[in-house]
C-alpha positions in Angstrom: -8.0 -159.6 -210.1 -8.0 -155.8 -209.3 -10.4 -153.6 -210.5 -7.2 -151.7 -211.9 -6.3 -154.9 -214.2 -10.0 -154.9 -215.8 -9.2 -152.9 -219.0 -11.6 -152.3 -221.5 -9.9 -154.7 -223.7 -9.6 -157.3 -220.8 -13.5 -157.0 -220.2 -14.6 -157.1 -223.8 -12.2 -160.5 -223.9 -14.2 -161.6 -221.1 -17.2 -160.8 -222.5 -16.4 -162.7 -225.9 -15.0 -165.4 -223.9 -18.6 -166.1 -222.3 -20.5 -165.5 -225.7 -17.7 -168.9 -226.8 -19.2 -170.9 -224.0 -22.8 -170.1 -224.1 -22.6 -170.6 -228.1 -19.9 -173.5 -228.2 -18.8 -173.9 -231.9 -20.6 -170.5 -233.1 -19.2 -168.3 -235.3 -19.5 -164.4 -234.4 -18.7 -160.8 -235.7 -18.1 -158.1 -233.6 -17.8 -154.9 -235.5 -17.6 -150.8 -234.7 -19.1 -148.2 -236.7 -22.2 -146.2 -237.7 -24.0 -146.3 -241.1 -26.3 -143.3 -239.5 -25.9 -141.2 -236.9 -28.7 -142.8 -234.5 -27.4 -146.5 -234.3 -25.3 -147.8 -231.9 -21.6 -147.6 -232.2 -21.0 -151.3 -231.8 -22.6 -154.7 -233.1 -22.4 -158.2 -232.3 -23.9 -161.4 -234.1 -23.8 -164.6 -233.5 -24.6 -167.5 -236.2 -25.4 -170.7 -236.0 -22.7 -173.5 -236.8 -21.6 -173.6 -240.5 -24.5 -171.4 -241.3 -25.2 -167.5 -241.8 -28.4 -167.5 -239.9 -28.2 -165.1 -236.7 -29.0 -166.7 -233.6 -28.0 -163.7 -231.1 -27.0 -160.0 -231.9 -26.6 -157.2 -229.8 -26.0 -153.3 -230.7 -24.8 -150.6 -227.9 -22.5 -147.9 -227.7 -20.6 -149.8 -225.0 -18.4 -152.5 -226.5 -19.1 -154.8 -223.7 -22.9 -154.4 -223.1 -23.3 -154.9 -226.6 -21.6 -158.4 -226.5 -23.9 -159.1 -223.1 -27.1 -158.2 -224.9 -26.5 -161.0 -227.3 -26.1 -163.4 -224.3 -29.3 -162.2 -222.5 -31.8 -165.3 -223.6 -34.7 -162.6 -223.6 -32.5 -160.7 -227.1 -31.4 -163.9 -228.4 -32.4 -163.9 -232.5 -33.9 -160.7 -232.1 -32.5 -157.4 -233.7 -32.0 -154.4 -231.4 -33.1 -150.9 -232.6 
């Protein structure tokens, strides 16, 4: 695939596909928005299957980096500020 075909939508789709492979059967939530001006624009949380227990999360102004932070084993289950 050429770099011109790697659109932002395709990149976030690939990141979420990766999250689904890393956390099979888990539910996830991806959101955009800020409660206060100092926080990142995007948030991604992964929940243990069948629960509301957060097992991974990421926050960043870039949506792909937000998901990739949740996939980083050093950050799994830790809130990012």
